[in-house]
C-alpha positions as MATLAB code, in Angstrom:
seq = 'MESSLEVKPSSPLGFLTSNPIANAVSNAYQSFSDRRAKLGLTNPGDLDSISKEVQREVSLTNYMHSGLRADLTKAVSLSPLFQVSHQFAMGEHMKPYAFAALYGSNQVFLQGSMDNDGILSSRFNWRWSDRLVAKSQFQVGSPQDMTSIEHEYTGSDFTSSLKMLNASCLEGGPTGIYIFRHLQSVTQRLSLGVESVWQRTVLSQPPESATSYYARYKTDDWIATAQLHAAQGALNATYWRKLTDKVQAGVDMMLQVAPSQTMMGGLQKEGLTSVGVKYDFRVSTFRAQVDSGGRLGCLLERRVLPTVMMSFCADVDHATQNAKVGLGITIEAGNEELQEQQEAMGAQATPNIPF';
ca = [
     -43.418   -6.817   -3.413;
     -41.298   -8.912   -5.848;
     -38.978   -6.907   -7.819;
     -39.625   -6.200  -11.526;
     -36.598   -7.361  -12.927;
     -37.027  -10.733  -11.447;
     -37.339  -13.596  -14.269;
     -40.197  -16.053  -13.862;
     -39.987  -19.284  -15.158;
     -43.492  -18.705  -16.404;
     -42.782  -15.410  -18.135;
     -41.236  -15.253  -21.860;
     -37.764  -15.055  -20.702;
     -38.324  -17.908  -18.267;
     -36.213  -20.157  -20.717;
     -32.746  -18.193  -19.528;
     -32.922  -19.385  -16.450;
     -35.142  -22.456  -16.450;
     -33.131  -24.503  -19.085;
     -31.065  -27.585  -18.274;
     -27.637  -25.859  -19.068;
     -28.340  -22.845  -16.734;
     -29.445  -25.105  -13.910;
     -25.997  -26.923  -14.587;
     -24.144  -24.046  -14.384;
     -26.211  -22.687  -11.175;
     -25.455  -26.286   -9.226;
     -22.019  -26.329  -10.393;
     -21.467  -22.689   -8.890;
     -23.040  -23.480   -5.849;
     -21.406  -26.330   -4.949;
     -18.101  -24.796   -5.559;
     -19.222  -22.086   -3.336;
     -20.274  -24.518   -0.528;
     -16.759  -26.155   -0.554;
     -15.036  -23.018   -0.733;
     -16.799  -21.986    2.311;
     -15.785  -25.042    4.283;
     -12.076  -24.142    3.753;
     -12.556  -21.310    6.185;
     -10.253  -19.021    4.420;
      -9.453  -15.466    4.727;
      -9.134  -12.323    3.090;
      -5.074  -11.887    2.281;
      -5.284   -8.079    1.846;
      -3.992   -6.390   -0.833;
      -0.954   -6.892   -3.574;
       0.279   -3.272   -2.001;
       0.630   -4.753    1.729;
       2.051   -8.309    0.906;
       5.190   -7.751    2.152;
       4.368   -5.111    4.287;
       5.875   -6.417    7.514;
       9.513   -6.134    5.985;
       9.033   -3.433    3.993;
       7.205   -1.056    6.397;
       7.535   -2.441    9.620;
      11.177   -3.515    9.694;
      13.266   -1.461    6.682;
      14.564    2.100    7.177;
      13.351    2.779    3.586;
      10.238    4.696    4.581;
      11.907    6.802    7.438;
      15.197    7.787    6.927;
      15.925   11.302    6.109;
      19.291   13.495    6.239;
      19.174   16.830    7.804;
      16.463   18.607   10.244;
      12.696   17.918   10.071;
       9.572   19.146   12.516;
       6.420   18.164   12.211;
       3.690   20.004   13.498;
      -0.002   17.956   13.879;
      -2.895   19.396   15.759;
      -6.311   16.888   16.054;
      -9.029   18.598   15.966;
     -11.648   15.905   16.066;
     -11.439   12.061   16.757;
     -14.427   11.102   15.146;
     -14.805   11.991   12.469;
     -10.980   12.371   11.929;
     -10.292   15.493   11.240;
      -6.761   16.818   11.880;
      -4.147   19.443   10.099;
      -0.174   19.348   10.138;
       2.438   21.317    9.351;
       6.034   20.069    8.405;
       9.291   21.955    8.443;
      12.514   20.349    6.702;
      16.091   21.474    6.214;
      17.855   18.874    4.267;
      18.863   16.734    1.049;
      15.582   16.177   -1.241;
      13.223   17.591    1.216;
      10.669   20.620    0.983;
      11.164   23.212    3.231;
       7.505   23.499    4.085;
       4.291   21.524    3.473;
       0.768   21.869    4.847;
      -1.662   18.804    4.985;
      -5.091   18.443    6.016;
      -6.827   15.050    6.635;
     -10.716   14.200    7.239;
     -11.995   10.734    7.508;
     -14.978    8.932    8.599;
     -16.904    5.413    7.973;
     -17.502    6.209    4.275;
     -15.457    8.819    3.426;
     -11.571    9.921    3.218;
      -9.878   13.395    2.250;
      -6.418   14.372    2.206;
      -4.906   17.318    0.681;
      -1.276   18.739    1.074;
       0.557   21.549   -0.294;
       4.156   22.540   -0.688;
       6.365   25.788   -0.796;
       7.184   25.129   -4.362;
       2.919   25.246   -5.170;
       2.653   21.406   -5.925;
      -0.966   19.931   -4.845;
      -1.298   16.784   -3.777;
      -5.099   15.263   -2.753;
      -6.428   11.788   -2.233;
     -10.338   11.244   -2.225;
     -11.694    7.713   -1.185;
     -15.600    6.832   -1.286;
     -17.047    3.595    0.313;
     -19.995    2.463   -1.532;
     -20.136   -0.685    0.709;
     -18.384   -2.714    2.982;
     -16.607   -4.608    0.191;
     -16.463   -1.918   -2.522;
     -14.025    1.618   -2.400;
     -13.391    3.748   -4.957;
      -9.920    5.650   -4.579;
      -9.008    8.616   -6.810;
      -5.367   10.626   -6.035;
      -4.643   13.925   -7.974;
      -1.655   16.177   -8.445;
      -1.099   19.342   -9.767;
       1.561   22.250  -10.300;
       4.170   19.342  -10.994;
       5.901   19.431  -14.058;
       3.990   15.882  -14.594;
       0.247   16.330  -13.336;
      -1.194   12.709  -12.290;
      -4.652   11.495  -11.624;
      -5.213    8.092  -10.608;
      -8.820    6.331  -10.042;
      -9.104    2.902   -8.640;
     -12.097    0.436   -7.773;
     -11.215   -2.053   -5.029;
     -13.684   -4.747   -3.898;
     -12.761   -6.766   -0.862;
     -14.331  -10.655   -0.502;
     -14.386  -12.985    1.972;
     -10.889  -14.714    0.800;
      -9.793  -12.375   -2.425;
      -8.780   -8.724   -2.798;
      -9.555   -7.691   -6.554;
      -8.876   -3.517   -8.190;
      -8.993   -2.057  -11.269;
      -6.480    1.281  -11.399;
      -6.287    3.963  -13.818;
      -3.453    6.143  -14.407;
      -3.850    9.315  -16.689;
      -6.713    7.498  -18.545;
      -8.291    9.257  -21.322;
     -10.110    8.661  -24.517;
      -9.877   12.171  -25.900;
      -7.334   11.162  -28.588;
      -9.718    9.001  -30.385;
      -8.686    5.641  -28.455;
      -7.745    4.781  -24.520;
      -4.288    6.254  -23.339;
      -3.139    5.823  -20.338;
      -1.957    2.949  -17.715;
      -4.196    0.199  -16.521;
      -3.825   -2.045  -13.942;
      -5.414   -5.193  -12.961;
      -4.790   -6.789   -9.412;
      -5.822  -10.112   -7.810;
      -4.741  -11.530   -4.778;
      -6.712  -15.033   -3.458;
      -6.508  -17.195   -0.453;
      -5.596  -20.912   -1.699;
      -5.255  -22.222    2.146;
      -5.203  -20.950    5.503;
      -1.200  -19.553    4.832;
      -0.634  -19.583    1.226;
      -1.889  -17.155   -0.866;
      -1.620  -16.164   -4.525;
      -1.906  -12.748   -6.597;
      -1.453  -11.913  -10.187;
      -0.945   -8.244  -11.513;
      -1.284   -6.656  -15.400;
      -0.620   -3.883  -16.640;
      -1.616   -2.362  -19.989;
       0.068    0.906  -21.104;
       0.056    3.038  -23.808;
       1.411    6.488  -24.256;
       0.257    8.157  -27.270;
      -2.185    6.814  -29.471;
       0.472    6.488  -32.358;
       2.825    4.054  -30.141;
       1.743    0.432  -30.224;
       0.377   -0.407  -26.361;
       2.480   -2.610  -24.054;
       1.557   -5.243  -21.676;
       3.279   -6.832  -18.559;
       2.117   -9.395  -16.110;
       3.450   -9.666  -12.617;
       3.175  -12.871  -10.181;
       2.943  -12.824   -6.345;
       3.035  -15.711   -3.342;
       3.225  -15.277    0.471;
       2.937  -18.180    2.802;
       1.967  -17.127    6.551;
       2.640  -18.836    9.766;
       2.221  -18.062   13.040;
       5.613  -16.343   13.605;
       6.851  -16.234   10.275;
       5.470  -14.822    6.719;
       7.611  -15.488    3.581;
       6.474  -13.701   -0.040;
       7.848  -13.297   -3.415;
       7.235  -11.722   -6.535;
       8.401  -12.210   -9.909;
       8.263   -9.211  -12.563;
       8.553  -11.055  -16.050;
       8.754   -8.358  -17.868;
      11.517   -6.422  -16.000;
      13.601   -9.717  -15.537;
      13.240   -8.575  -11.523;
      12.801  -11.053   -8.602;
      12.110   -9.641   -4.808;
      11.645  -12.078   -2.042;
      11.304  -11.343    1.658;
      11.181  -13.003    4.833;
      10.197  -11.466    7.878;
      10.168  -13.608   11.445;
       8.799  -12.172   14.689;
      12.006  -13.550   17.304;
      10.147  -12.281   20.869;
       7.124  -10.308   21.453;
       9.688   -6.893   21.008;
      11.998   -8.016   18.404;
      11.457   -8.634   14.704;
      13.744   -9.463   11.993;
      13.613   -9.376    8.157;
      15.360   -9.838    4.745;
      14.894   -8.680    1.622;
      15.806   -9.961   -1.598;
      16.036   -8.291   -4.772;
      17.312   -9.621   -8.010;
      17.607   -8.196  -11.748;
      18.539   -9.605  -14.770;
      18.515   -7.345  -17.974;
      20.428   -6.626  -21.343;
      24.229   -5.406  -20.563;
      24.733   -2.281  -22.105;
      28.544   -2.953  -23.330;
      29.290   -3.417  -26.469;
      29.617   -7.421  -26.107;
      25.805   -7.205  -25.072;
      24.430  -10.173  -23.050;
      22.597  -10.245  -19.542;
      23.546   -8.090  -16.546;
      22.808   -9.431  -13.521;
      22.068   -6.935  -10.431;
      21.192   -7.700   -7.144;
      20.820   -6.673   -3.451;
      20.338   -8.100   -0.281;
      19.614   -6.284    3.026;
      19.020   -7.654    6.336;
      16.875   -5.370    9.177;
      16.155   -5.772   12.535;
      13.284   -3.806   14.816;
      13.474   -3.689   18.650;
      10.095   -2.344   20.501;
      10.869   -0.928   24.259;
       8.836    0.810   26.478;
       8.630    4.716   25.153;
      10.846    3.800   21.867;
      12.005    1.904   19.003;
      15.303    1.357   17.195;
      15.482   -0.004   13.993;
      18.686   -0.996   12.135;
      19.258   -2.396    8.898;
      22.657   -3.583    6.583;
      22.861   -4.667    2.986;
      25.187   -6.325    0.724;
      26.356   -3.287   -0.908;
      28.190   -2.227    2.099;
      25.464    0.382    3.673;
      24.434    0.524    7.654;
      21.734    2.484    8.606;
      20.056    2.859   12.274;
      16.884    4.640   13.620;
      15.861    5.464   17.053;
      12.412    7.252   17.863;
      11.638    7.518   21.417;
       8.842    9.466   22.678;
      10.182   11.698   25.444;
       6.420   12.979   26.286;
       3.163   12.246   25.555;
       2.831   14.355   22.790;
       6.784   14.611   21.927;
       8.619   12.279   19.619;
      12.331   12.440   18.823;
      13.979   10.839   16.127;
      17.755   10.283   15.054;
      18.842    8.169   11.700;
      22.412    7.711   10.500;
      23.514    6.208    7.343;
      26.503    5.216    6.363;
      27.598    4.004    2.704;
      31.194    1.852    2.798;
      31.596    1.988   -0.771;
      31.080    5.611   -1.790;
      32.437    6.761    1.477;
      29.170    8.994    2.499;
      27.380    9.107    5.773;
      24.275   11.508    6.476;
      22.496   11.959    9.916;
      19.197   13.237   10.244;
      17.233   14.673   13.400;
      13.613   14.969   13.437;
      10.864   15.766   16.263;
       7.436   15.331   16.036;
       4.946   17.019   17.944;
       1.227   16.138   18.373;
      -1.260   19.058   19.680;
      -4.454   18.862   21.084;
      -6.828   20.550   23.451;
      -8.676   19.294   26.278;
     -12.066   19.042   24.268;
     -10.687   16.591   22.647;
      -9.343   14.395   25.614;
     -12.407   14.703   26.850;
     -13.647   13.495   23.586;
     -11.278   10.413   23.689;
     -12.304    9.563   27.600;
     -15.661    9.354   26.172;
     -15.413    7.284   23.228;
     -13.375    4.556   25.465;
     -13.571    1.194   24.262;
     -15.684    2.210   21.215;
     -14.814    1.591   18.009;
     -12.591    4.158   16.022;
     -13.628    5.080   12.588;
     -13.498    2.185   10.017;
     -12.164    4.685    7.596;
     -11.570    3.628    3.646;
      -7.803    4.595    3.434;
];
């Protein structure tokens, strides 16, 4: 049965699709799509992970901590994924206790956590289709509550998203932060992206906008990225290289030009460059990093048992003569039924969770 919404050439509205202008636009779009498909472009990922090889794999920023930390995680199910965790910590800028729970399947992802101060953070993602995912994030109990809603579309050779932070129209007009992102594969190695931000805190103030530009070039054994934030006068560039199967190295450079706070005015230049390396051994991983500010850090993670991992990190700032040391342990608990479930799954695909 034909759809009732289809416009037939013989219908009163048929001229909308059968006129010469509509035909020319349709033919041009079809020709463009055919040429685009012949390029064999792949999806470049999203802007959040454009430099993940350096900032997530090699850099110590997301791994360093001071004091003591213990994470106890218990997996209840693998498919769908369901696990709970307890985190205990004693150190600088760390919460003494936090509880978290996570649930994930092919269509939905749920995560919630609450710390000892009563701050509740939650994430809820829903996969509408293979290409469209809706993401939401909420935080209550803190001095500044936060609500984030995002829609991400993953195409064959691009990724686009629209994100809203604390968006509201209750004051008679739109307020909040609105972010549009797009990352497009131009060639099989080069990807270009753009980010546009529009924000207005209150309706009585004029809105502000900013645009940032991104580039990523990928080869078989090295990746280079660049980010230009024109409104902030900031330039960030990274370079990652795979030296061997077990050794990775990365360079992260940040340069910012901002108005000087002195009486003479003018522009003030600030920059920081860090070099890091990552070694993967059979049961351990070692990371080391040094920056142009005289800061040296290292991290050693070792799996002492199949379900127990120990970590030791140290950070020395020669400019301020400060040193920090951190020790952590991660225990992954499970039961025999879970092990049987994992063996039964074997090589079956794990759930494609919309993180």
